[in-house]
Phi, psi and omega in degrees: 000318181295323180292321177298316180298314177296318181293317178293322178293317178299317179299319179293320177296323175296320177296318181292328175298316178296326175292321177299317178297325180294306180290334179298323176298321180290321177294324179296316176300318176303309183293324178298312181287331176296321179288328180284325186226064184298324181292319181292323179295323175296319177298320178295316181298328180293340180271359181285151175276088189306311183291323175298318176296321179292319175300319180292326178297313179298319179299312183290323177296321178294322181291329174296326178292319182289325178294317179299321177296321181300319177297319181301310182289333175294321177297332179272355180083010181269083191284330177294318176294321178300314178299319181296316181294321175298320178296319176301321180294319179297317179300315179296322175302316179296321176298321177301312181295323178296316178297317178298323178294320175299318181296315179298320178299317177301321178293323178294320181294320182277357177076022181259032172257117187293157180103210182298343181266004185283109175207063186295130175251074188270145182235148171284166178305332181271003177094356180281153181300144180250123180287126179257114179296156181298330181296342179299327175302322178301320178300316183284331172301313180293321178301310183290328177294311185290314181286329177293317177294323175297316178299321177298319178292324176297317180298314175302317179299322177298316177298314181298310182294329178295316179296315180298322178295319178299313183291329176292318178299326181280358176078026182282352178247167177219177178293336180273328181233105175215030180307317181302323179295315181297316183292315177298327176296318176302318180296317182294321177299323178296317176302317179294319180299318178301317181294326179300329175279322181295323185301304179293323182293329183259327188256339190247350189289341181282344179059021182280346181260004182289000000 
């Protein structure tokens, strides 16, 4: 049993390393263009929904706590509590996607979706029109790719945690065997970690909220 636990944990860490490499390429692209167009990147960050991003950050950090608790109670063999905590995590994950959907809709309304929907009607603080350089589309391309892929990972995590919650409620795990709870928890922590990097890079670099 211990060998199975170690093998499954190692397999998940190998998978997460490949995911880190995948997102690492996107972060590298972000940083390269950030250095090339710092003023444009500040302008793009000013168009972010700061409070929606902050709410989502709180949601994911809280969900990491509930996942960690679910693993703890699985180790104690309290599977009903484990299932309840996993369900709470799933609800928070759905809440995250709902908030992100509202944010995407706001970008569509303001015309800051790159491609055929691009028609930004940006304003200065005094209400005068703000000229949006073409490079601003590049910022939003990167924004939608990075946050879209992250949302996809959140969706996958929701599906996985939902299944684990059901099986936990059915008593398929024990204090001695709860590897699926532990492994799915590692995946969810990775999803949260990616967002912890996305939040400051996308929402805070303009310093307008300082």
